[in-house]
N, CA, C and O atoms as a GROMACS GRO file, in nm:
protein
  656
    1MET      N    1   3.535  14.901  27.194
    1MET     CA    2   3.668  14.867  27.227
    1MET      C    3   3.687  14.717  27.239
    1MET      O    4   3.794  14.662  27.213
    2ARG      N    5   3.582  14.657  27.279
    2ARG     CA    6   3.590  14.515  27.292
    2ARG      C    7   3.615  14.448  27.159
    2ARG      O    8   3.694  14.354  27.155
    3SER      N    9   3.556  14.489  27.053
    3SER     CA   10   3.576  14.429  26.922
    3SER      C   11   3.718  14.454  26.872
    3SER      O   12   3.774  14.372  26.799
    4ALA      N   13   3.777  14.567  26.912
    4ALA     CA   14   3.914  14.594  26.871
    4ALA      C   15   4.010  14.499  26.942
    4ALA      O   16   4.105  14.451  26.881
    5SER      N   17   3.986  14.469  27.070
    5SER     CA   18   4.076  14.378  27.141
    5SER      C   19   4.055  14.235  27.093
    5SER      O   20   4.151  14.158  27.086
    6MET      N   21   3.932  14.199  27.060
    6MET     CA   22   3.907  14.067  27.002
    6MET      C   23   3.974  14.054  26.866
    6MET      O   24   4.027  13.948  26.833
    7ALA      N   25   3.971  14.157  26.790
    7ALA     CA   26   4.034  14.156  26.659
    7ALA      C   27   4.185  14.138  26.675
    7ALA      O   28   4.248  14.066  26.596
    8GLY      N   29   4.243  14.201  26.775
    8GLY     CA   30   4.386  14.188  26.800
    8GLY      C   31   4.424  14.045  26.838
    8GLY      O   32   4.527  13.994  26.795
    9VAL      N   33   4.340  13.982  26.919
    9VAL     CA   34   4.365  13.844  26.960
    9VAL      C   35   4.356  13.752  26.839
    9VAL      O   36   4.438  13.662  26.822
   10LYS      N   37   4.255  13.775  26.754
   10LYS     CA   38   4.239  13.693  26.634
   10LYS      C   39   4.359  13.708  26.540
   10LYS      O   40   4.408  13.610  26.486
   11VAL      N   41   4.405  13.831  26.523
   11VAL     CA   42   4.520  13.856  26.435
   11VAL      C   43   4.643  13.785  26.490
   11VAL      O   44   4.719  13.724  26.416
   12ALA      N   45   4.662  13.794  26.621
   12ALA     CA   46   4.779  13.729  26.682
   12ALA      C   47   4.771  13.578  26.667
   12ALA      O   48   4.872  13.513  26.640
   13LEU      N   49   4.651  13.521  26.684
   13LEU     CA   50   4.632  13.378  26.670
   13LEU      C   51   4.659  13.332  26.527
   13LEU      O   52   4.728  13.232  26.506
   14VAL      N   53   4.605  13.405  26.429
   14VAL     CA   54   4.626  13.371  26.288
   14VAL      C   55   4.775  13.383  26.253
   14VAL      O   56   4.828  13.298  26.181
   15ALA      N   57   4.841  13.486  26.302
   15ALA     CA   58   4.983  13.506  26.273
   15ALA      C   59   5.066  13.392  26.331
   15ALA      O   60   5.161  13.345  26.268
   16ALA      N   61   5.030  13.347  26.450
   16ALA     CA   62   5.104  13.236  26.511
   16ALA      C   63   5.086  13.108  26.432
   16ALA      O   64   5.183  13.035  26.411
   17VAL      N   65   4.966  13.080  26.387
   17VAL     CA   66   4.940  12.959  26.310
   17VAL      C   67   5.013  12.965  26.176
   17VAL      O   68   5.075  12.867  26.134
   18LEU      N   69   5.005  13.080  26.109
   18LEU     CA   70   5.068  13.091  25.977
   18LEU      C   71   5.221  13.090  25.985
   18LEU      O   72   5.287  13.048  25.890
   19SER      N   73   5.276  13.136  26.095
   19SER     CA   74   5.422  13.140  26.104
   19SER      C   75   5.481  13.006  26.148
   19SER      O   76   5.603  12.991  26.154
   20GLY      N   77   5.395  12.910  26.179
   20GLY     CA   78   5.446  12.778  26.219
   20GLY      C   79   5.502  12.778  26.358
   20GLY      O   80   5.588  12.697  26.392
   21CYS      N   81   5.453  12.868  26.439
   21CYS     CA   82   5.502  12.880  26.575
   21CYS      C   83   5.446  12.767  26.658
   21CYS      O   84   5.340  12.780  26.720
   22THR      N   85   5.516  12.655  26.660
   22THR     CA   86   5.477  12.542  26.742
   22THR      C   87   5.600  12.494  26.815
   22THR      O   88   5.713  12.524  26.776
   23THR      N   89   5.579  12.422  26.917
   23THR     CA   90   5.694  12.367  26.988
   23THR      C   91   5.726  12.231  26.930
   23THR      O   92   5.636  12.150  26.904
   24THR      N   93   5.856  12.205  26.909
   24THR     CA   94   5.899  12.075  26.857
   24THR      C   95   5.983  12.008  26.964
   24THR      O   96   6.058  12.075  27.035
   25PRO      N   97   5.971  11.877  26.975
   25PRO     CA   98   6.052  11.808  27.075
   25PRO      C   99   6.199  11.810  27.034
   25PRO      O  100   6.229  11.822  26.915
   26PRO      N  101   6.291  11.800  27.129
   26PRO     CA  102   6.433  11.798  27.092
   26PRO      C  103   6.463  11.675  27.008
   26PRO      O  104   6.396  11.573  27.021
   27PRO      N  105   6.563  11.683  26.921
   27PRO     CA  106   6.595  11.568  26.836
   27PRO      C  107   6.640  11.449  26.920
   27PRO      O  108   6.700  11.465  27.026
   28ASP      N  109   6.607  11.330  26.870
   28ASP     CA  110   6.647  11.206  26.936
   28ASP      C  111   6.793  11.180  26.906
   28ASP      O  112   6.828  11.153  26.791
   29ARG      N  113   6.878  11.189  27.004
   29ARG     CA  114   7.023  11.175  26.983
   29ARG      C  115   7.066  11.030  26.967
   29ARG      O  116   7.181  11.004  26.930
   30THR      N  117   6.977  10.934  26.992
   30THR     CA  118   7.014  10.793  26.978
   30THR      C  119   6.991  10.740  26.838
   30THR      O  120   7.044  10.635  26.803
   31THR      N  121   6.913  10.810  26.759
   31THR     CA  122   6.884  10.766  26.623
   31THR      C  123   6.968  10.846  26.526
   31THR      O  124   6.965  10.969  26.530
   32PRO      N  125   7.044  10.780  26.438
   32PRO     CA  126   7.127  10.855  26.343
   32PRO      C  127   7.038  10.930  26.245
   32PRO      O  128   6.923  10.893  26.224
   33PRO      N  129   7.091  11.035  26.185
   33PRO     CA  130   7.014  11.110  26.084
   33PRO      C  131   6.968  11.016  25.974
   33PRO      O  132   7.031  10.914  25.947
   34ALA      N  133   6.859  11.052  25.911
   34ALA     CA  134   6.799  10.967  25.807
   34ALA      C  135   6.897  10.937  25.695
   34ALA      O  136   6.886  10.832  25.632
   35THR      N  137   6.990  11.025  25.668
   35THR     CA  138   7.083  11.002  25.557
   35THR      C  139   7.181  10.889  25.588
   35THR      O  140   7.242  10.834  25.496
   36ASP      N  141   7.199  10.853  25.718
   36ASP     CA  142   7.292  10.747  25.754
   36ASP      C  143   7.227  10.610  25.752
   36ASP      O  144   7.297  10.508  25.760
   37ARG      N  145   7.096  10.605  25.741
   37ARG     CA  146   7.027  10.476  25.744
   37ARG      C  147   7.014  10.422  25.602
   37ARG      O  148   6.992  10.498  25.508
   38PRO      N  149   7.028  10.287  25.586
   38PRO     CA  150   7.008  10.230  25.452
   38PRO      C  151   6.863  10.247  25.408
   38PRO      O  152   6.772  10.243  25.491
   39VAL      N  153   6.844  10.264  25.281
   39VAL     CA  154   6.711  10.276  25.224
   39VAL      C  155   6.646  10.139  25.228
   39VAL      O  156   6.710  10.038  25.199
   40ALA      N  157   6.519  10.135  25.264
   40ALA     CA  158   6.448  10.007  25.273
   40ALA      C  159   6.458   9.933  25.141
   40ALA      O  160   6.442   9.991  25.034
   41GLY      N  161   6.486   9.803  25.150
   41GLY     CA  162   6.495   9.720  25.029
   41GLY      C  163   6.633   9.718  24.966
   41GLY      O  164   6.652   9.652  24.864
   42THR      N  165   6.729   9.789  25.024
   42THR     CA  166   6.865   9.787  24.969
   42THR      C  167   6.959   9.731  25.073
   42THR      O  168   6.925   9.722  25.191
   43THR      N  169   7.076   9.693  25.029
   43THR     CA  170   7.177   9.644  25.123
   43THR      C  171   7.294   9.740  25.121
   43THR      O  172   7.319   9.809  25.022
   44ALA      N  173   7.364   9.744  25.231
   44ALA     CA  174   7.482   9.830  25.238
   44ALA      C  175   7.591   9.771  25.149
   44ALA      O  176   7.597   9.649  25.132
   45PRO      N  177   7.676   9.856  25.090
   45PRO     CA  178   7.784   9.803  25.006
   45PRO      C  179   7.880   9.721  25.091
   45PRO      O  180   7.897   9.749  25.209
   46PRO      N  181   7.944   9.619  25.029
   46PRO     CA  182   8.038   9.539  25.106
   46PRO      C  183   8.157   9.624  25.146
   46PRO      O  184   8.190   9.721  25.077
   47PRO      N  185   8.223   9.589  25.256
   47PRO     CA  186   8.341   9.666  25.295
   47PRO      C  187   8.450   9.650  25.189
   47PRO      O  188   8.461   9.546  25.124
   48ALA      N  189   8.528   9.755  25.173
   48ALA     CA  190   8.635   9.752  25.072
   48ALA      C  191   8.738   9.647  25.111
   48ALA      O  192   8.772   9.632  25.228
   49GLU      N  193   8.789   9.576  25.011
   49GLU     CA  194   8.894   9.476  25.036
   49GLU      C  195   9.024   9.550  25.063
   49GLU      O  196   9.050   9.654  25.004
   50PRO      N  197   9.104   9.496  25.152
   50PRO     CA  198   9.232   9.560  25.175
   50PRO      C  199   9.318   9.551  25.049
   50PRO      O  200   9.310   9.455  24.972
   51THR      N  201   9.399   9.650  25.032
   51THR     CA  202   9.487   9.649  24.917
   51THR      C  203   9.590   9.539  24.935
   51THR      O  204   9.662   9.537  25.035
   52PRO      N  205   9.597   9.446  24.839
   52PRO     CA  206   9.694   9.339  24.854
   52PRO      C  207   9.837   9.395  24.846
   52PRO      O  208   9.862   9.499  24.786
   53ALA      N  209   9.927   9.323  24.906
   53ALA     CA  210  10.067   9.365  24.909
   53ALA      C  211  10.143   9.304  24.791
   53ALA      O  212  10.095   9.211  24.726
   54ARG      N  213  10.257   9.357  24.766
   54ARG     CA  214  10.348   9.300  24.667
   54ARG      C  215  10.394   9.163  24.717
   54ARG      O  216  10.418   9.144  24.836
   55VAL      N  217  10.405   9.069  24.625
   55VAL     CA  218  10.450   8.933  24.657
   55VAL      C  219  10.586   8.914  24.590
   55VAL      O  220  10.601   8.938  24.470
   56VAL      N  221  10.684   8.870  24.668
   56VAL     CA  222  10.818   8.846  24.614
   56VAL      C  223  10.856   8.702  24.646
   56VAL      O  224  10.852   8.659  24.762
   57LEU      N  225  10.894   8.628  24.543
   57LEU     CA  226  10.941   8.491  24.557
   57LEU      C  227  11.086   8.486  24.511
   57LEU      O  228  11.118   8.529  24.400
   58THR      N  229  11.172   8.434  24.596
   58THR     CA  230  11.312   8.414  24.560
   58THR      C  231  11.337   8.265  24.559
   58THR      O  232  11.312   8.195  24.657
   59ARG      N  233  11.388   8.217  24.446
   59ARG     CA  234  11.422   8.075  24.432
   59ARG      C  235  11.572   8.067  24.410
   59ARG      O  236  11.627   8.130  24.319
   60SER      N  237  11.637   7.990  24.494
   60SER     CA  238  11.783   7.976  24.482
   60SER      C  239  11.822   7.830  24.498
   60SER      O  240  11.743   7.747  24.543
   61GLY      N  241  11.944   7.800  24.461
   61GLY     CA  242  11.996   7.665  24.476
   61GLY      C  243  11.980   7.580  24.353
   61GLY      O  244  11.975   7.632  24.241
   62GLY      N  245  11.972   7.451  24.373
   62GLY     CA  246  11.968   7.358  24.262
   62GLY      C  247  12.108   7.329  24.213
   62GLY      O  248  12.204   7.395  24.253
   63ILE      N  249  12.120   7.232  24.126
   63ILE     CA  250  12.251   7.192  24.074
   63ILE      C  251  12.317   7.307  23.999
   63ILE      O  252  12.438   7.326  24.009
   64ALA      N  253  12.239   7.382  23.924
   64ALA     CA  254  12.294   7.492  23.844
   64ALA      C  255  12.312   7.620  23.925
   64ALA      O  256  12.368   7.718  23.875
   65GLY      N  257  12.267   7.621  24.050
   65GLY     CA  258  12.283   7.740  24.132
   65GLY      C  259  12.195   7.856  24.088
   65GLY      O  260  12.244   7.968  24.069
   66ARG      N  261  12.068   7.831  24.072
   66ARG     CA  262  11.976   7.936  24.027
   66ARG      C  263  11.966   8.047  24.130
   66ARG      O  264  11.999   8.030  24.247
   67GLY      N  265  11.920   8.158  24.082
   67GLY     CA  266  11.893   8.273  24.168
   67GLY      C  267  11.790   8.360  24.102
   67GLY      O  268  11.823   8.466  24.048
   68ASP      N  269  11.663   8.318  24.105
   68ASP     CA  270  11.554   8.392  24.039
   68ASP      C  271  11.471   8.466  24.142
   68ASP      O  272  11.450   8.419  24.253
   69THR      N  273  11.425   8.583  24.103
   69THR     CA  274  11.334   8.660  24.188
   69THR      C  275  11.210   8.694  24.106
   69THR      O  276  11.219   8.760  24.002
   70VAL      N  277  11.095   8.650  24.154
   70VAL     CA  278  10.967   8.680  24.092
   70VAL      C  279  10.899   8.785  24.179
   70VAL      O  280  10.883   8.765  24.300
   71THR      N  281  10.859   8.895  24.119
   71THR     CA  282  10.789   9.000  24.191
   71THR      C  283  10.653   9.019  24.126
   71THR      O  284  10.644   9.039  24.005
   72VAL      N  285  10.547   9.012  24.207
   72VAL     CA  286  10.411   9.033  24.157
   72VAL      C  287  10.355   9.155  24.228
   72VAL      O  288  10.345   9.159  24.350
   73GLU      N  289  10.318   9.254  24.148
   73GLU     CA  290  10.257   9.377  24.201
   73GLU      C  291  10.111   9.350  24.237
   73GLU      O  292  10.053   9.253  24.187
   74PRO      N  293  10.051   9.432  24.321
   74PRO     CA  294   9.911   9.411  24.361
   74PRO      C  295   9.812   9.404  24.244
   74PRO      O  296   9.707   9.342  24.256
   75ASP      N  297   9.846   9.467  24.131
   75ASP     CA  298   9.754   9.464  24.016
   75ASP      C  299   9.776   9.344  23.925
   75ASP      O  300   9.708   9.330  23.824
   76GLY      N  301   9.872   9.255  23.959
   76GLY     CA  302   9.895   9.134  23.880
   76GLY      C  303  10.013   9.142  23.785
   76GLY      O  304  10.050   9.040  23.726
   77ARG      N  305  10.073   9.258  23.768
   77ARG     CA  306  10.192   9.266  23.682
   77ARG      C  307  10.306   9.193  23.753
   77ARG      O  308  10.324   9.207  23.874
   78TRP      N  309  10.382   9.114  23.676
   78TRP     CA  310  10.494   9.042  23.735
   78TRP      C  311  10.621   9.065  23.656
   78TRP      O  312  10.619   9.101  23.538
   79SER      N  313  10.732   9.043  23.724
   79SER     CA  314  10.863   9.045  23.658
   79SER      C  315  10.946   8.934  23.722
   79SER      O  316  10.935   8.904  23.840
   80VAL      N  317  11.030   8.875  23.638
   80VAL     CA  318  11.123   8.772  23.683
   80VAL      C  319  11.263   8.820  23.646
   80VAL      O  320  11.289   8.856  23.531
   81VAL      N  321  11.351   8.820  23.743
   81VAL     CA  322  11.491   8.856  23.720
   81VAL      C  323  11.574   8.736  23.762
   81VAL      O  324  11.565   8.689  23.875
   82ASP      N  325  11.658   8.686  23.667
   82ASP     CA  326  11.740   8.569  23.701
   82ASP      C  327  11.877   8.613  23.754
   82ASP      O  328  11.906   8.732  23.763
   83ARG      N  329  11.957   8.515  23.788
   83ARG     CA  330  12.088   8.542  23.848
   83ARG      C  331  12.176   8.627  23.758
   83ARG      O  332  12.256   8.707  23.807
   84ALA      N  333  12.163   8.611  23.629
   84ALA     CA  334  12.244   8.688  23.534
   84ALA      C  335  12.189   8.830  23.511
   84ALA      O  336  12.254   8.911  23.446
   85GLY      N  337  12.071   8.858  23.564
   85GLY     CA  338  12.013   8.992  23.548
   85GLY      C  339  11.914   9.003  23.434
   85GLY      O  340  11.859   9.111  23.411
   86SER      N  341  11.888   8.893  23.362
   86SER     CA  342  11.788   8.896  23.256
   86SER      C  343  11.650   8.915  23.318
   86SER      O  344  11.622   8.866  23.428
   87ARG      N  345  11.566   8.989  23.247
   87ARG     CA  346  11.435   9.023  23.300
   87ARG      C  347  11.326   8.984  23.203
   87ARG      O  348  11.336   9.008  23.082
   88ARG      N  349  11.219   8.923  23.257
   88ARG     CA  350  11.097   8.896  23.180
   88ARG      C  351  10.980   8.957  23.256
   88ARG      O  352  10.983   8.967  23.379
   89THR      N  353  10.878   8.998  23.183
   89THR     CA  354  10.762   9.059  23.248
   89THR      C  355  10.634   9.002  23.189
   89THR      O  356  10.633   8.942  23.082
   90GLY      N  357  10.527   9.022  23.260
   90GLY     CA  358  10.396   8.977  23.214
   90GLY      C  359  10.289   9.019  23.313
   90GLY      O  360  10.311   9.105  23.398
   91ARG      N  361  10.173   8.958  23.300
   91ARG     CA  362  10.060   8.988  23.388
   91ARG      C  363   9.988   8.857  23.420
   91ARG      O  364   9.963   8.777  23.330
   92LEU      N  365   9.956   8.836  23.548
   92LEU     CA  366   9.881   8.718  23.587
   92LEU      C  367   9.740   8.726  23.530
   92LEU      O  368   9.684   8.834  23.516
   93SER      N  369   9.684   8.611  23.497
   93SER     CA  370   9.545   8.608  23.455
   93SER      C  371   9.458   8.647  23.574
   93SER      O  372   9.503   8.643  23.689
   94GLY      N  373   9.336   8.685  23.548
   94GLY     CA  374   9.244   8.721  23.655
   94GLY      C  375   9.225   8.607  23.754
   94GLY      O  376   9.221   8.630  23.875
   95ALA      N  377   9.213   8.485  23.702
   95ALA     CA  378   9.195   8.369  23.790
   95ALA      C  379   9.318   8.345  23.876
   95ALA      O  380   9.306   8.316  23.995
   96ASP      N  381   9.439   8.357  23.816
   96ASP     CA  382   9.561   8.338  23.893
   96ASP      C  383   9.578   8.446  24.000
   96ASP      O  384   9.621   8.418  24.112
   97LEU      N  385   9.545   8.570  23.964
   97LEU     CA  386   9.557   8.680  24.060
   97LEU      C  387   9.459   8.661  24.176
   97LEU      O  388   9.495   8.682  24.292
   98ASP      N  389   9.336   8.620  24.145
   98ASP     CA  390   9.238   8.594  24.252
   98ASP      C  391   9.287   8.482  24.343
   98ASP      O  392   9.276   8.492  24.465
   99ARG      N  393   9.340   8.376  24.284
   99ARG     CA  394   9.390   8.264  24.365
   99ARG      C  395   9.508   8.307  24.452
   99ARG      O  396   9.517   8.269  24.569
  100LEU      N  397   9.598   8.385  24.394
  100LEU     CA  398   9.713   8.435  24.471
  100LEU      C  399   9.665   8.518  24.589
  100LEU      O  400   9.713   8.500  24.701
  101ARG      N  401   9.571   8.607  24.566
  101ARG     CA  402   9.518   8.691  24.674
  101ARG      C  403   9.454   8.606  24.784
  101ARG      O  404   9.473   8.634  24.903
  102ARG      N  405   9.379   8.503  24.744
  102ARG     CA  406   9.316   8.416  24.844
  102ARG      C  407   9.422   8.341  24.926
  102ARG      O  408   9.410   8.330  25.048
  103LEU      N  409   9.523   8.290  24.858
  103LEU     CA  410   9.628   8.214  24.927
  103LEU      C  411   9.704   8.299  25.028
  103LEU      O  412   9.724   8.257  25.142
  104VAL      N  413   9.746   8.418  24.988
  104VAL     CA  414   9.826   8.500  25.080
  104VAL      C  415   9.742   8.564  25.189
  104VAL      O  416   9.796   8.606  25.292
  105ALA      N  417   9.609   8.572  25.169
  105ALA     CA  418   9.520   8.625  25.273
  105ALA      C  419   9.476   8.515  25.370
  105ALA      O  420   9.421   8.544  25.476
  106ASP      N  421   9.500   8.390  25.334
  106ASP     CA  422   9.461   8.277  25.418
  106ASP      C  423   9.539   8.283  25.550
  106ASP      O  424   9.662   8.297  25.547
  107PRO      N  425   9.471   8.272  25.663
  107PRO     CA  426   9.543   8.274  25.792
  107PRO      C  427   9.650   8.164  25.801
  107PRO      O  428   9.746   8.178  25.877
  108ALA      N  429   9.634   8.056  25.727
  108ALA     CA  430   9.735   7.949  25.729
  108ALA      C  431   9.869   7.999  25.678
  108ALA      O  432   9.974   7.955  25.724
  109PHE      N  433   9.867   8.092  25.582
  109PHE     CA  434   9.992   8.145  25.529
  109PHE      C  435  10.070   8.217  25.639
  109PHE      O  436  10.190   8.195  25.655
  110ALA      N  437  10.003   8.303  25.714
  110ALA     CA  438  10.069   8.375  25.824
  110ALA      C  439  10.113   8.278  25.933
  110ALA      O  440  10.219   8.296  25.994
  111ALA      N  441  10.032   8.176  25.959
  111ALA     CA  442  10.069   8.077  26.061
  111ALA      C  443  10.194   8.001  26.019
  111ALA      O  444  10.281   7.974  26.102
  112GLU      N  445  10.204   7.966  25.891
  112GLU     CA  446  10.324   7.897  25.841
  112GLU      C  447  10.448   7.984  25.858
  112GLU      O  448  10.556   7.934  25.887
  113ALA      N  449  10.431   8.113  25.839
  113ALA     CA  450  10.544   8.205  25.851
  113ALA      C  451  10.596   8.209  25.994
  113ALA      O  452  10.713   8.241  26.017
  114GLY      N  453  10.510   8.176  26.090
  114GLY     CA  454  10.551   8.179  26.230
  114GLY      C  455  10.634   8.059  26.272
  114GLY      O  456  10.693   8.060  26.380
  115HIS      N  457  10.641   7.957  26.188
  115HIS     CA  458  10.719   7.838  26.223
  115HIS      C  459  10.859   7.848  26.162
  115HIS      O  460  10.872   7.867  26.041
  116PRO      N  461  10.963   7.835  26.243
  116PRO     CA  462  11.099   7.840  26.187
  116PRO      C  463  11.125   7.717  26.101
  116PRO      O  464  11.075   7.608  26.130
  117SER      N  465  11.204   7.735  25.998
  117SER     CA  466  11.237   7.620  25.912
  117SER      C  467  11.358   7.548  25.970
  117SER      O  468  11.450   7.609  26.023
  118ALA      N  469  11.354   7.416  25.959
  118ALA     CA  470  11.463   7.332  26.010
  118ALA      C  471  11.574   7.325  25.905
  118ALA      O  472  11.548   7.347  25.787
  119PRO      N  473  11.695   7.294  25.946
  119PRO     CA  474  11.804   7.277  25.849
  119PRO      C  475  11.769   7.161  25.754
  119PRO      O  476  11.703   7.065  25.794
  120THR      N  477  11.814   7.172  25.632
  120THR     CA  478  11.783   7.071  25.532
  120THR      C  479  11.888   6.959  25.530
  120THR      O  480  12.004   6.979  25.565
  121ALA      N  481  11.843   6.842  25.488
  121ALA     CA  482  11.933   6.727  25.472
  121ALA      C  483  11.973   6.711  25.325
  121ALA      O  484  12.054   6.625  25.293
  122CYS      N  485  11.916   6.794  25.237
  122CYS     CA  486  11.942   6.781  25.093
  122CYS      C  487  12.051   6.876  25.047
  122CYS      O  488  12.070   6.986  25.100
  123ARG      N  489  12.123   6.829  24.945
  123ARG     CA  490  12.217   6.916  24.875
  123ARG      C  491  12.157   6.947  24.739
  123ARG      O  492  12.082   6.867  24.683
  124ASP      N  493  12.189   7.061  24.689
  124ASP     CA  494  12.144   7.103  24.556
  124ASP      C  495  11.991   7.108  24.544
  124ASP      O  496  11.939   7.090  24.434
  125ALA      N  497  11.922   7.131  24.651
  125ALA     CA  498  11.776   7.146  24.646
  125ALA      C  499  11.742   7.293  24.628
  125ALA      O  500  11.821   7.381  24.662
  126PHE      N  501  11.625   7.317  24.576
  126PHE     CA  502  11.579   7.455  24.564
  126PHE      C  503  11.532   7.507  24.699
  126PHE      O  504  11.466   7.436  24.775
  127SER      N  505  11.567   7.629  24.726
  127SER     CA  506  11.523   7.699  24.846
  127SER      C  507  11.431   7.811  24.801
  127SER      O  508  11.465   7.889  24.712
  128TYR      N  509  11.314   7.820  24.863
  128TYR     CA  510  11.214   7.921  24.827
  128TYR      C  511  11.191   8.014  24.945
  128TYR      O  512  11.179   7.970  25.059
  129ARG      N  513  11.186   8.143  24.916
  129ARG     CA  514  11.158   8.244  25.018
  129ARG      C  515  11.047   8.333  24.964
  129ARG      O  516  11.060   8.393  24.856
  130LEU      N  517  10.937   8.342  25.039
  130LEU     CA  518  10.822   8.424  25.000
  130LEU      C  519  10.810   8.542  25.094
  130LEU      O  520  10.819   8.526  25.216
  131THR      N  521  10.791   8.660  25.039
  131THR     CA  522  10.766   8.779  25.118
  131THR      C  523  10.638   8.843  25.066
  131THR      O  524  10.625   8.874  24.948
  132VAL      N  525  10.543   8.863  25.157
  132VAL     CA  526  10.417   8.928  25.124
  132VAL      C  527  10.397   9.038  25.227
  132VAL      O  528  10.362   9.012  25.342
  133GLY      N  529  10.421   9.161  25.184
  133GLY     CA  530  10.416   9.271  25.280
  133GLY      C  531  10.525   9.250  25.384
  133GLY      O  532  10.644   9.247  25.350
  134THR      N  533  10.486   9.236  25.510
  134THR     CA  534  10.583   9.215  25.617
  134THR      C  535  10.594   9.069  25.659
  134THR      O  536  10.670   9.036  25.750
  135VAL      N  537  10.518   8.981  25.593
  135VAL     CA  538  10.518   8.839  25.627
  135VAL      C  539  10.619   8.767  25.539
  135VAL      O  540  10.617   8.781  25.417
  136GLU      N  541  10.707   8.689  25.603
  136GLU     CA  542  10.806   8.610  25.529
  136GLU      C  543  10.796   8.465  25.571
  136GLU      O  544  10.779   8.433  25.689
  137THR      N  545  10.807   8.377  25.474
  137THR     CA  546  10.811   8.234  25.499
  137THR      C  547  10.894   8.169  25.390
  137THR      O  548  10.928   8.233  25.291
  138GLY      N  549  10.926   8.045  25.407
  138GLY     CA  550  11.004   7.975  25.306
  138GLY      C  551  11.027   7.831  25.343
  138GLY      O  552  10.990   7.785  25.451
  139TYR      N  553  11.088   7.762  25.250
  139TYR     CA  554  11.119   7.620  25.272
  139TYR      C  555  11.222   7.575  25.170
  139TYR      O  556  11.245   7.642  25.070
  140VAL      N  557  11.282   7.461  25.198
  140VAL     CA  558  11.372   7.396  25.105
  140VAL      C  559  11.296   7.277  25.048
  140VAL      O  560  11.236   7.200  25.123
  141ASP      N  561  11.299   7.262  24.916
  141ASP     CA  562  11.224   7.155  24.850
  141ASP      C  563  11.304   7.025  24.859
  141ASP      O  564  11.369   6.983  24.763
  142CYS      N  565  11.298   6.963  24.975
  142CYS     CA  566  11.373   6.840  25.002
  142CYS      C  567  11.276   6.736  25.057
  142CYS      O  568  11.221   6.754  25.165
  143PRO      N  569  11.254   6.626  24.982
  143PRO     CA  570  11.157   6.526  25.027
  143PRO      C  571  11.187   6.465  25.163
  143PRO      O  572  11.095   6.428  25.235
  144THR      N  573  11.315   6.454  25.199
  144THR     CA  574  11.348   6.392  25.328
  144THR      C  575  11.333   6.487  25.446
  144THR      O  576  11.339   6.444  25.561
  145ASP      N  577  11.312   6.615  25.420
  145ASP     CA  578  11.294   6.713  25.528
  145ASP      C  579  11.153   6.711  25.585
  145ASP      O  580  11.128   6.774  25.687
  146GLY      N  581  11.063   6.640  25.523
  146GLY     CA  582  10.923   6.647  25.565
  146GLY      C  583  10.847   6.737  25.469
  146GLY      O  584  10.904   6.791  25.374
  147GLY      N  585  10.721   6.752  25.494
  147GLY     CA  586  10.639   6.830  25.402
  147GLY      C  587  10.666   6.979  25.410
  147GLY      O  588  10.689   7.035  25.518
  148ALA      N  589  10.663   7.041  25.296
  148ALA     CA  590  10.675   7.188  25.290
  148ALA      C  591  10.544   7.248  25.339
  148ALA      O  592  10.440   7.182  25.332
  149PRO      N  593  10.546   7.371  25.388
  149PRO     CA  594  10.422   7.436  25.430
  149PRO      C  595  10.324   7.441  25.312
  149PRO      O  596  10.358   7.491  25.205
  150ALA      N  597  10.204   7.390  25.332
  150ALA     CA  598  10.109   7.370  25.222
  150ALA      C  599  10.072   7.500  25.149
  150ALA      O  600  10.070   7.503  25.026
  151THR      N  601  10.041   7.606  25.223
  151THR     CA  602   9.998   7.730  25.158
  151THR      C  603  10.116   7.795  25.085
  151THR      O  604  10.100   7.842  24.973
  152ALA      N  605  10.232   7.797  25.148
  152ALA     CA  606  10.350   7.854  25.082
  152ALA      C  607  10.383   7.775  24.955
  152ALA      O  608  10.415   7.834  24.852
  153ARG      N  609  10.374   7.642  24.963
  153ARG     CA  610  10.401   7.560  24.845
  153ARG      C  611  10.301   7.592  24.733
  153ARG      O  612  10.340   7.600  24.616
  154ALA      N  613  10.174   7.611  24.768
  154ALA     CA  614  10.072   7.645  24.668
  154ALA      C  615  10.103   7.779  24.601
  154ALA      O  616  10.085   7.794  24.480
  155VAL      N  617  10.149   7.877  24.679
  155VAL     CA  618  10.187   8.008  24.622
  155VAL      C  619  10.305   7.991  24.528
  155VAL      O  620  10.305   8.046  24.418
  156VAL      N  621  10.406   7.916  24.571
  156VAL     CA  622  10.526   7.893  24.488
  156VAL      C  623  10.486   7.825  24.357
  156VAL      O  624  10.527   7.869  24.249
  157GLU      N  625  10.408   7.719  24.365
  157GLU     CA  626  10.366   7.647  24.243
  157GLU      C  627  10.287   7.738  24.149
  157GLU      O  628  10.304   7.733  24.028
  158LEU      N  629  10.200   7.821  24.206
  158LEU     CA  630  10.123   7.915  24.124
  158LEU      C  631  10.215   8.012  24.052
  158LEU      O  632  10.202   8.033  23.931
  159LEU      N  633  10.308   8.072  24.126
  159LEU     CA  634  10.395   8.174  24.066
  159LEU      C  635  10.494   8.114  23.966
  159LEU      O  636  10.516   8.173  23.860
  160VAL      N  637  10.552   8.000  23.998
  160VAL     CA  638  10.646   7.937  23.904
  160VAL      C  639  10.571   7.896  23.777
  160VAL      O  640  10.621   7.916  23.666
  161GLY      N  641  10.452   7.841  23.792
  161GLY     CA  642  10.374   7.800  23.676
  161GLY      C  643  10.327   7.918  23.591
  161GLY      O  644  10.330   7.912  23.468
  162ALA      N  645  10.284   8.025  23.656
  162ALA     CA  646  10.229   8.140  23.582
  162ALA      C  647  10.337   8.227  23.519
  162ALA      O  648  10.311   8.294  23.419
  163THR      N  649  10.456   8.226  23.575
  163THR     CA  650  10.562   8.313  23.522
  163THR      C  651  10.667   8.235  23.445
  163THR      O  652  10.760   8.292  23.390
  164GLY      N  653  10.650   8.100  23.441
  164GLY     CA  654  10.732   8.003  23.375
  164GLY      C  655  10.850   8.038  23.306
  164GLY      O  656  10.918   7.951  23.251
   0.00000   0.00000   0.00000
């Protein structure tokens, strides 16, 4: 009988080993799963850039009384509509689109929008109004008024030159 009980113990021991019956410690809740960790030797992808907003430039005034609106879509497509309703379209070059995105994302652009514009001393000067998303700024191109906001002026010069 003794050999039968020893045989039973051996069978139970072998069954436990083969079934993987071991105790495992609880998972470490402070360490993220392995799938969330970057693979050694690689870098995480850069964060996605925010989608740029539509840029609208309105130019009015001058001796002839212009009234042009330049609209640039986030993908670089542009359209110009003049006071008479004539329309021209095109696409910014990659370099111009990159520069436009950098200018309107510059914190200086938003800071300039926070400053109210003073009344102008000029007659027949061009007045520029820029709208980028919810940010609006503008100036009158009058040398005696003082300097125009630098970033807004750079955006205006870029758009007028590129959509000519």
